[in-house]
FINUTOR-875992 format. One record per atom (N, C-alpha, C, O): x, y, z; residue in three letters. Coordinates in Angstrom, 1 decimal, padded with zeros to 4 digits. Each point is the difference from the previous one (the first is absolute). Last residue first. Layout:
+--------+--------+--------+--------+
!   east !  north !     up ! residu !
+--------+--------+--------+--------+
!      X !      Y !      Z !    ALA !
...
+--------+--------+--------+--------+
***
This chain:
+--------+--------+--------+--------+
!   east !  north !     up ! residu !
+--------+--------+--------+--------+
! -141.2 !  042.8 ! -010.5 !    ASP !
!  000.9 ! -000.3 ! -001.3 !    ASP !
! -000.8 !  000.2 ! -001.1 !    ASP !
!  000.4 ! -000.2 ! -001.2 !    ASP !
! -001.3 !  000.2 !  006.2 !    SER !
! -000.5 !  001.0 ! -000.9 !    SER !
!  000.8 !  000.1 ! -001.4 !    SER !
!  000.0 !  001.1 ! -000.7 !    SER !
!  000.8 ! -004.0 !  004.8 !    ASP !
! -001.2 ! -000.2 ! -000.8 !    ASP !
! -000.5 !  000.9 ! -001.0 !    ASP !
! -000.9 ! -000.3 ! -000.8 !    ASP !
!  004.6 !  000.0 !  004.3 !    TYR !
!  000.4 !  000.0 ! -001.3 !    TYR !
! -001.4 ! -000.1 ! -000.8 !    TYR !
!  000.0 !  000.3 ! -001.2 !    TYR !
! -000.1 ! -000.4 !  005.6 !    TRP !
!  000.8 !  001.0 !  000.0 !    TRP !
!  000.3 !  000.3 ! -001.5 !    TRP !
!  000.1 !  001.2 ! -000.4 !    TRP !
! -003.2 ! -004.4 !  003.1 !    GLY !
! -000.2 !  000.8 ! -001.0 !    GLY !
!  000.9 !  001.0 ! -000.6 !    GLY !
! -000.5 !  000.7 ! -000.9 !    GLY !
!  000.9 ! -003.0 !  005.6 !    SER !
! -000.9 ! -000.2 ! -000.7 !    SER !
! -000.4 !  001.1 ! -001.2 !    SER !
! -000.5 !  001.1 !  000.2 !    SER !
!  005.5 ! -001.3 !  002.2 !    PRO !
! -001.5 !  000.1 !  000.4 !    PRO !
! -001.0 ! -000.1 ! -001.2 !    PRO !
!  000.2 !  000.6 ! -001.1 !    PRO !
!  002.0 ! -003.9 !  000.4 !    SER !
! -000.2 !  000.9 !  001.1 !    SER !
!  000.9 !  001.4 !  000.0 !    SER !
!  001.2 ! -000.1 ! -000.4 !    SER !
! -001.8 ! -003.2 ! -003.2 !    LYS !
! -001.3 !  000.2 !  000.5 !    LYS !
! -000.1 !  000.7 !  001.2 !    LYS !
! -001.0 !  000.4 !  000.5 !    LYS !
!  005.1 ! -001.9 ! -002.7 !    LEU !
! -000.6 !  001.3 ! -000.8 !    LEU !
! -001.4 !  000.2 !  000.5 !    LEU !
! -000.6 !  001.0 ! -000.3 !    LEU !
!  002.9 ! -004.6 !  002.0 !    TYR !
!  000.8 !  001.1 !  000.3 !    TYR !
! -000.7 !  001.3 ! -000.4 !    TYR !
! -000.2 !  001.0 !  000.7 !    TYR !
! -001.2 ! -005.4 ! -002.2 !    GLU !
! -000.7 !  000.4 !  001.3 !    GLU !
!  000.8 !  001.4 !  000.6 !    GLU !
! -000.6 !  000.8 !  000.6 !    GLU !
!  002.0 ! -002.5 ! -004.8 !    GLU !
! -001.3 !  000.4 ! -000.2 !    GLU !
! -000.6 !  000.5 !  001.4 !    GLU !
! -000.7 !  001.0 !  000.1 !    GLU !
!  005.1 ! -003.2 ! -000.1 !    GLU !
! -000.2 !  001.6 ! -000.7 !    GLU !
! -001.3 !  000.5 !  000.0 !    GLU !
! -000.1 !  001.2 !  000.3 !    GLU !
!  001.1 ! -004.9 !  003.3 !    THR !
! -000.1 !  000.2 ! -001.3 !    THR !
!  000.2 !  001.5 ! -000.4 !    THR !
! -000.3 !  001.0 !  000.6 !    THR !
!  002.1 ! -002.7 !  003.7 !    ILE !
! -001.0 !  000.6 ! -000.3 !    ILE !
!  000.1 ! -000.2 ! -001.6 !    ILE !
!  001.0 !  000.4 ! -000.6 !    ILE !
!  001.4 ! -003.4 !  005.0 !    ASP !
!  000.0 !  001.0 ! -001.0 !    ASP !
! -001.2 !  000.4 ! -000.5 !    ASP !
! -001.0 ! -000.7 !  000.3 !    ASP !
!  001.4 ! -002.6 !  003.0 !    GLY !
!  000.3 !  001.5 !  000.6 !    GLY !
!  000.4 !  000.9 ! -001.1 !    GLY !
!  000.3 !  001.1 !  000.3 !    GLY !
!  000.6 ! -005.9 ! -001.4 !    PRO !
! -000.9 ! -000.1 !  001.1 !    PRO !
!  000.5 !  001.8 !  000.5 !    PRO !
!  001.1 !  000.4 !  000.2 !    PRO !
!  000.1 ! -001.2 ! -005.2 !    SER !
!  000.5 ! -000.9 !  001.2 !    SER !
! -001.0 !  000.6 !  001.2 !    SER !
! -000.5 !  001.1 ! -000.2 !    SER !
!  001.0 !  000.5 ! -004.6 !    ASP !
! -001.0 ! -001.1 !  000.1 !    ASP !
!  000.3 ! -000.9 !  001.4 !    ASP !
! -000.5 ! -001.1 !  000.2 !    ASP !
!  001.2 !  006.8 ! -002.5 !    GLY !
!  000.7 ! -001.3 !  000.5 !    GLY !
! -001.3 ! -001.1 !  000.0 !    GLY !
! -001.2 !  000.2 ! -000.1 !    GLY !
!  000.7 !  004.5 ! -000.6 !    GLY !
!  000.0 ! -000.6 ! -001.2 !    GLY !
!  000.7 ! -001.5 !  000.1 !    GLY !
!  000.1 ! -000.8 ! -001.0 !    GLY !
!  001.2 !  004.1 !  004.6 !    ILE !
! -001.3 !  000.5 ! -000.9 !    ILE !
!  000.2 ! -000.6 ! -001.3 !    ILE !
!  000.8 !  000.4 ! -000.8 !    ILE !
!  001.6 ! -002.1 !  005.6 !    SER !
!  000.0 !  000.4 ! -001.3 !    SER !
! -001.3 !  000.3 ! -000.9 !    SER !
! -000.9 ! -000.9 ! -000.2 !    SER !
!  003.2 !  001.3 !  005.5 !    GLN !
! -001.1 ! -000.4 ! -000.7 !    GLN !
!  000.0 !  000.3 ! -001.4 !    GLN !
!  000.0 !  001.2 ! -000.4 !    GLN !
!  004.6 ! -002.2 !  003.0 !    TYR !
! -001.1 !  000.9 !  000.0 !    TYR !
! -001.2 ! -000.4 ! -000.8 !    TYR !
!  000.0 ! -000.8 ! -000.9 !    TYR !
!  004.4 ! -001.7 !  001.9 !    SER !
! -001.5 ! -000.2 !  000.6 !    SER !
! -000.9 !  001.0 !  000.1 !    SER !
! -001.1 ! -000.1 !  000.7 !    SER !
!  005.4 !  000.6 ! -002.9 !    TYR !
! -000.5 ! -001.2 ! -000.7 !    TYR !
! -001.4 ! -000.3 !  000.8 !    TYR !
! -001.0 ! -000.4 ! -000.6 !    TYR !
!  004.0 !  003.4 !  002.5 !    MET !
! -000.9 !  000.8 ! -001.0 !    MET !
! -000.5 ! -001.3 ! -000.8 !    MET !
! -001.1 !  000.3 ! -000.5 !    MET !
!  003.9 ! -001.7 !  003.9 !    GLU !
! -001.2 !  000.9 !  000.7 !    GLU !
! -000.8 !  000.4 ! -001.2 !    GLU !
! -001.2 ! -000.3 !  000.0 !    GLU !
!  005.3 ! -001.4 ! -001.1 !    ASP !
! -001.1 ! -000.9 !  000.3 !    ASP !
! -001.1 !  000.5 !  000.5 !    ASP !
! -001.1 ! -000.5 ! -000.3 !    ASP !
!  003.7 !  003.6 ! -002.8 !    THR !
!  000.3 ! -000.6 !  001.1 !    THR !
! -001.1 ! -001.2 !  000.3 !    THR !
! -001.1 !  000.0 ! -000.5 !    THR !
!  003.1 !  002.8 ! -004.1 !    MET !
! -001.3 ! -000.3 !  000.8 !    MET !
!  000.6 ! -000.9 !  001.2 !    MET !
!  000.9 ! -000.8 ! -000.2 !    MET !
!  001.5 !  002.2 ! -003.6 !    ASP !
!  000.1 !  001.0 !  000.9 !    ASP !
! -001.0 !  000.0 !  001.1 !    ASP !
! -000.1 !  000.9 !  000.8 !    ASP !
!  000.7 ! -003.6 ! -004.8 !    SER !
!  001.1 ! -000.2 !  000.8 !    SER !
!  000.2 !  001.1 !  001.2 !    SER !
!  000.9 !  000.0 !  000.8 !    SER !
! -004.6 !  000.0 ! -004.2 !    GLU !
!  000.0 ! -000.9 !  001.2 !    GLU !
!  001.2 ! -000.4 !  000.8 !    GLU !
! -000.1 ! -000.6 !  001.1 !    GLU !
! -001.1 !  005.5 ! -002.6 !    LEU !
!  000.2 ! -001.4 ! -000.7 !    LEU !
!  000.2 ! -000.9 !  000.8 !    LEU !
!  000.4 !  000.2 !  001.2 !    LEU !
! -003.4 !  004.4 ! -000.4 !    ARG !
!  001.3 ! -001.0 !  000.3 !    ARG !
!  000.0 ! -001.0 ! -000.9 !    ARG !
! -001.0 ! -000.4 ! -000.5 !    ARG !
! -001.7 !  005.4 !  001.8 !    VAL !
!  000.2 ! -001.1 ! -001.0 !    VAL !
!  001.2 ! -000.7 !  000.3 !    VAL !
!  001.1 !  000.6 !  000.1 !    VAL !
! -004.2 !  002.5 !  003.6 !    ASP !
!  001.1 ! -000.4 ! -001.2 !    ASP !
! -000.1 ! -000.8 ! -000.6 !    ASP !
! -000.8 ! -000.8 !  000.3 !    ASP !
! -001.4 !  004.0 !  004.1 !    ILE !
! -000.2 ! -001.1 ! -001.3 !    ILE !
!  001.3 !  000.0 ! -000.7 !    ILE !
!  000.8 !  001.0 !  000.0 !    ILE !
! -002.8 !  001.1 !  004.9 !    HIS !
!  001.1 ! -000.6 ! -000.5 !    HIS !
! -000.3 ! -001.0 ! -001.0 !    HIS !
! -000.3 ! -001.1 !  000.2 !    HIS !
! -003.4 !  004.9 !  000.8 !    HIS !
!  000.7 ! -001.3 !  000.7 !    HIS !
!  001.3 ! -000.3 ! -000.8 !    HIS !
!  000.2 !  000.4 ! -001.2 !    HIS !
! -003.4 !  003.4 !  000.0 !    GLY !
!  000.8 !  000.1 !  001.3 !    GLY !
!  000.6 ! -001.2 !  000.7 !    GLY !
!  000.5 !  000.1 !  001.1 !    GLY !
! -004.2 ! -001.3 ! -004.5 !    THR !
!  000.4 !  001.4 !  000.1 !    THR !
!  000.7 !  000.3 !  001.4 !    THR !
! -000.5 ! -000.4 !  001.0 !    THR !
! -001.8 ! -003.6 ! -002.9 !    HIS !
!  001.2 !  000.0 !  000.7 !    HIS !
!  000.7 !  001.3 !  000.0 !    HIS !
!  001.2 !  000.1 !  000.3 !    HIS !
! -005.3 ! -001.1 ! -002.7 !    ASP !
!  000.0 ! -000.7 !  001.3 !    ASP !
!  001.0 !  000.2 !  001.0 !    ASP !
! -000.2 !  000.0 !  001.2 !    ASP !
!  000.4 !  001.5 ! -005.8 !    ALA !
! -000.9 !  000.8 !  000.7 !    ALA !
! -000.2 ! -000.7 !  001.5 !    ALA !
!  000.0 !  000.7 !  000.9 !    ALA !
!  002.7 ! -003.0 ! -004.2 !    LEU !
!  000.7 !  001.4 !  000.4 !    LEU !
! -001.1 !  000.8 !  000.9 !    LEU !
!  000.5 !  000.8 !  000.8 !    LEU !
! -002.1 ! -004.8 ! -002.3 !    PHE !
!  001.1 ! -000.3 !  000.9 !    PHE !
!  000.5 !  001.2 !  000.4 !    PHE !
!  000.2 !  000.2 !  001.2 !    PHE !
! -003.2 !  000.1 ! -004.5 !    LYS !
! -000.7 ! -000.3 !  001.1 !    LYS !
!  001.0 !  000.0 !  001.2 !    LYS !
! -000.2 !  000.6 !  001.0 !    LYS !
!  001.8 ! -000.5 ! -005.3 !    TRP !
! -000.6 !  001.4 !  000.4 !    TRP !
! -000.6 ! -000.2 !  001.4 !    TRP !
!  000.2 !  000.8 !  000.9 !    TRP !
!  001.3 ! -004.9 ! -002.8 !    VAL !
!  001.0 !  000.8 !  000.4 !    VAL !
! -000.4 !  001.5 !  000.2 !    VAL !
!  000.7 !  000.6 !  000.9 !    VAL !
! -003.9 ! -003.7 ! -002.3 !    VAL !
!  000.5 ! -000.5 !  001.3 !    VAL !
!  001.1 !  000.9 !  000.3 !    VAL !
!  000.0 !  000.5 !  001.1 !    VAL !
! -002.0 !  000.5 ! -005.2 !    LYS !
! -000.7 !  000.2 !  001.1 !    LYS !
!  000.4 ! -000.5 !  001.3 !    LYS !
! -000.2 !  000.7 !  001.0 !    LYS !
!  002.4 ! -001.9 ! -004.9 !    ASN !
!  000.1 !  001.4 !  000.2 !    ASN !
! -000.6 !  000.5 !  001.1 !    ASN !
!  000.5 !  000.7 !  000.8 !    ASN !
! -001.0 ! -005.3 ! -002.2 !    LEU !
!  001.3 !  000.3 !  000.9 !    LEU !
!  000.3 !  001.7 !  000.1 !    LEU !
!  000.7 !  000.4 !  000.9 !    LEU !
! -004.6 ! -001.8 ! -003.4 !    GLN !
! -000.3 ! -000.4 !  001.4 !    GLN !
!  001.4 !  000.3 !  000.9 !    GLN !
!  000.0 !  000.7 !  001.0 !    GLN !
! -000.1 !  000.4 ! -005.8 !    PRO !
! -000.8 !  001.0 !  000.9 !    PRO !
!  000.1 ! -000.5 !  001.3 !    PRO !
!  000.3 !  000.8 !  000.9 !    PRO !
!  003.2 ! -001.3 ! -004.7 !    SER !
! -000.7 ! -001.1 !  001.0 !    SER !
! -000.8 !  000.8 !  000.9 !    SER !
!  000.5 !  000.4 !  001.1 !    SER !
!  003.0 !  001.3 ! -004.1 !    ASN !
! -001.2 ! -000.4 ! -000.8 !    ASN !
! -001.1 ! -000.9 !  000.8 !    ASN !
! -001.0 ! -000.4 ! -000.5 !    ASN !
!  005.7 !  001.6 !  001.9 !    TRP !
! -000.8 !  001.3 ! -000.2 !    TRP !
! -001.4 ! -000.2 ! -000.7 !    TRP !
! -000.8 !  000.9 !  000.0 !    TRP !
!  003.5 ! -004.5 !  000.7 !    HIS !
! -000.5 !  000.4 !  001.4 !    HIS !
! -000.7 !  001.2 ! -000.4 !    HIS !
! -001.1 !  000.2 !  000.4 !    HIS !
!  001.3 ! -003.4 ! -004.4 !    LYS !
!  001.1 !  000.7 !  000.9 !    LYS !
! -000.7 !  000.6 !  001.2 !    LYS !
! -001.2 !  000.1 !  000.0 !    LYS !
! -001.2 ! -004.2 ! -002.5 !    PRO !
!  000.2 !  001.5 !  000.0 !    PRO !
!  001.0 !  000.3 !  000.8 !    PRO !
!  000.2 ! -000.6 !  001.1 !    PRO !
!  001.3 ! -002.8 ! -003.5 !    PRO !
! -000.7 !  001.1 !  000.4 !    PRO !
! -001.5 ! -000.5 !  000.6 !    PRO !
! -000.6 ! -001.1 ! -000.2 !    PRO !
!  004.2 ! -002.8 !  000.8 !    SER !
! -000.5 !  001.0 ! -001.1 !    SER !
! -000.9 !  001.2 !  000.5 !    SER !
! -000.5 !  000.1 !  001.1 !    SER !
!  002.5 ! -003.7 !  001.7 !    GLN !
!  000.8 ! -000.1 ! -001.1 !    GLN !
! -000.3 !  001.0 ! -001.1 !    GLN !
!  000.9 !  000.2 ! -000.8 !    GLN !
! -001.4 !  000.8 !  006.2 !    GLY !
! -000.5 ! -001.1 ! -000.9 !    GLY !
!  000.7 !  000.0 ! -001.5 !    GLY !
!  000.9 !  000.9 ! -000.2 !    GLY !
! -000.4 !  003.4 !  003.2 !    ARG !
! -000.7 ! -001.1 !  000.4 !    ARG !
! -000.4 ! -000.9 ! -001.2 !    ARG !
! -000.7 !  000.5 ! -000.9 !    ARG !
!  004.4 !  003.6 !  001.7 !    GLN !
! -000.9 ! -000.7 ! -000.8 !    GLN !
! -000.5 ! -001.1 !  000.7 !    GLN !
!  000.8 ! -000.7 !  000.6 !    GLN !
!  001.8 !  006.0 ! -000.2 !    PHE !
! -000.2 ! -001.5 !  000.6 !    PHE !
! -001.0 ! -000.7 ! -000.8 !    PHE !
! -001.0 !  000.7 ! -000.5 !    PHE !
!  005.1 !  003.6 ! -000.1 !    ALA !
! -001.4 ! -000.4 !  000.0 !    ALA !
! -000.2 ! -001.3 !  000.7 !    ALA !
!  001.0 ! -000.7 !  000.4 !    ALA !
!  003.2 !  002.9 ! -000.7 !    PHE !
! -000.8 !  001.1 ! -000.7 !    PHE !
! -001.4 ! -000.3 ! -000.1 !    PHE !
! -000.8 !  000.8 ! -000.5 !    PHE !
!  005.9 ! -002.1 !  003.2 !    PRO !
! -001.4 ! -000.4 ! -000.2 !    PRO !
! -000.7 !  001.3 ! -000.7 !    PRO !
!  000.2 !  001.1 !  000.3 !    PRO !
!  005.0 ! -000.9 ! -001.0 !    GLY !
! -000.7 ! -000.5 !  001.0 !    GLY !
! -001.4 ! -000.4 ! -000.3 !    GLY !
! -000.3 ! -000.1 ! -001.2 !    GLY !
!  003.9 !  002.0 ! -001.8 !    SER !
!  000.1 !  000.7 !  001.1 !    SER !
! -001.0 ! -000.5 !  001.1 !    SER !
! -000.1 !  000.8 !  001.0 !    SER !
!  000.7 ! -003.0 ! -005.2 !    ASP !
!  001.1 !  000.1 !  000.8 !    ASP !
!  000.3 !  001.0 !  001.2 !    ASP !
!  001.0 !  000.0 !  000.7 !    ASP !
! -005.5 ! -002.5 ! -001.3 !    SER !
!  000.7 !  000.7 ! -001.1 !    SER !
!  001.3 !  000.0 !  000.5 !    SER !
!  000.2 ! -000.7 !  001.0 !    SER !
! -004.7 ! -002.4 !  000.5 !    HIS !
!  001.1 !  000.6 !  000.4 !    HIS !
!  000.6 !  000.6 ! -001.4 !    HIS !
! -000.2 ! -000.6 ! -001.1 !    HIS !
! -004.6 ! -001.5 !  003.7 !    LEU !
!  000.7 !  000.2 ! -001.2 !    LEU !
!  001.0 !  001.1 !  000.2 !    LEU !
! -000.2 !  001.1 !  000.6 !    LEU !
! -002.3 ! -004.4 !  003.1 !    THR !
!  000.6 !  001.2 ! -000.4 !    THR !
!  000.6 !  000.0 ! -001.4 !    THR !
!  000.8 ! -000.9 ! -000.2 !    THR !
! -005.1 ! -002.0 !  002.3 !    LYS !
!  001.2 !  000.0 ! -000.6 !    LYS !
!  000.5 !  001.2 ! -000.2 !    LYS !
! -000.8 !  000.8 ! -000.5 !    LYS !
! -003.1 ! -000.8 !  003.8 !    GLY !
!  000.3 ! -000.8 ! -001.1 !    GLY !
!  001.5 !  000.1 ! -000.2 !    GLY !
!  000.8 !  000.5 !  000.8 !    GLY !
! -003.8 !  001.6 !  002.6 !    LEU !
!  000.0 !  000.8 ! -001.3 !    LEU !
!  000.4 ! -001.0 ! -001.2 !    LEU !
! -000.3 !  000.1 ! -001.2 !    LEU !
! -002.1 ! -000.7 !  006.1 !    TRP !
!  001.0 ! -000.4 ! -000.7 !    TRP !
!  000.0 !  000.7 ! -001.2 !    TRP !
! -001.1 !  000.2 ! -000.5 !    TRP !
! -000.1 !  001.8 !  005.4 !    VAL !
! -000.8 ! -000.3 ! -001.4 !    VAL !
!  001.3 ! -000.7 ! -001.0 !    VAL !
!  001.0 !  000.7 ! -000.2 !    VAL !
! -002.2 !  000.1 !  006.1 !    SER !
!  000.8 !  000.1 ! -001.1 !    SER !
! -000.8 ! -000.4 ! -001.3 !    SER !
! -001.0 ! -000.6 ! -000.1 !    SER !
!  001.1 !  002.0 !  005.8 !    GLN !
! -000.8 ! -000.5 ! -001.2 !    GLN !
!  001.1 !  000.1 ! -001.2 !    GLN !
!  001.0 !  000.7 ! -000.1 !    GLN !
! -001.0 !  000.9 !  005.0 !    ARG !
!  000.4 ! -001.4 ! -000.3 !    ARG !
! -000.9 ! -000.5 ! -001.1 !    ARG !
! -000.7 ! -001.0 !  000.1 !    ARG !
!  000.7 !  005.3 !  001.9 !    CYS !
! -001.0 ! -000.7 !  000.1 !    CYS !
!  000.3 ! -001.5 ! -000.3 !    CYS !
! -000.9 ! -000.9 !  000.1 !    CYS !
!  004.2 !  004.2 !  000.3 !    HIS !
! -000.6 !  000.3 !  000.9 !    HIS !
! -001.3 ! -000.9 !  000.2 !    HIS !
! -000.4 ! -000.2 !  001.1 !    HIS !
!  003.5 !  000.0 ! -004.7 !    HIS !
!  000.6 ! -000.7 !  001.3 !    HIS !
! -000.8 !  000.4 !  001.1 !    HIS !
!  000.2 ! -000.6 !  001.0 !    HIS !
! -001.3 !  000.0 ! -006.3 !    CYS !
! -000.3 !  001.1 !  000.9 !    CYS !
!  000.5 ! -000.8 !  001.3 !    CYS !
! -000.5 ! -001.1 !  000.3 !    CYS !
!  001.9 !  000.2 ! -005.8 !    ASN !
! -000.4 ! -000.4 !  001.3 !    ASN !
! -000.3 !  001.2 !  000.9 !    ASN !
!  000.4 !  001.1 ! -000.3 !    ASN !
!  000.5 ! -003.7 ! -004.8 !    PHE !
! -000.5 !  001.3 !  000.4 !    PHE !
! -000.3 ! -000.2 !  001.5 !    PHE !
! -000.8 ! -000.8 !  000.3 !    PHE !
!  004.3 ! -002.3 ! -003.5 !    TYR !
! -001.4 !  000.1 !  000.9 !    TYR !
! -000.1 !  001.5 !  000.4 !    TYR !
!  001.0 !  000.7 !  000.2 !    TYR !
!  001.8 ! -004.2 ! -004.2 !    ALA !
! -000.2 !  001.1 !  000.9 !    ALA !
! -001.2 !  000.1 !  000.5 !    ALA !
! -001.0 ! -000.5 ! -000.5 !    ALA !
!  004.5 ! -003.2 ! -002.3 !    TYR !
! -001.3 !  000.3 !  000.4 !    TYR !
!  000.2 !  001.4 !  000.9 !    TYR !
!  001.1 !  000.3 !  000.5 !    TYR !
!  002.8 ! -002.8 ! -002.3 !    ILE !
! -000.9 !  000.0 ! -000.9 !    ILE !
! -001.4 !  000.7 !  000.3 !    ILE !
! -000.6 !  000.4 ! -000.9 !    ILE !
!  006.2 !  000.3 !  002.2 !    SER !
! -001.5 ! -000.2 !  000.5 !    SER !
! -000.7 ! -000.2 ! -001.3 !    SER !
!  000.4 !  000.5 ! -001.0 !    SER !
!  004.9 ! -001.7 !  001.0 !    MET !
! -001.0 !  001.0 ! -000.1 !    MET !
! -001.4 ! -000.5 !  000.3 !    MET !
! -000.4 ! -001.2 ! -000.1 !    MET !
+--------+--------+--------+--------+
***
């Protein structure tokens, strides 16, 4: 069973690591990063990243995949929140275009 999930844009070759997939008998019901709260729905920064990702990739081929459904090519996508060369931090991602969320 897959443990982690990713939110991908195949057009722009970017992904957001959603974290551990939490399962019930009917399948995945949520994702969790780290060992303790806040839950994703209580994480302001992650929520901003997800909403910005949706807006940035409107009309593109986007999906959520479990790690078992990811290809080697998808693992080479730029990771938003990653720490590998070519990745972008969540903070930097939220700053482009400049000031888009500064009205909080």
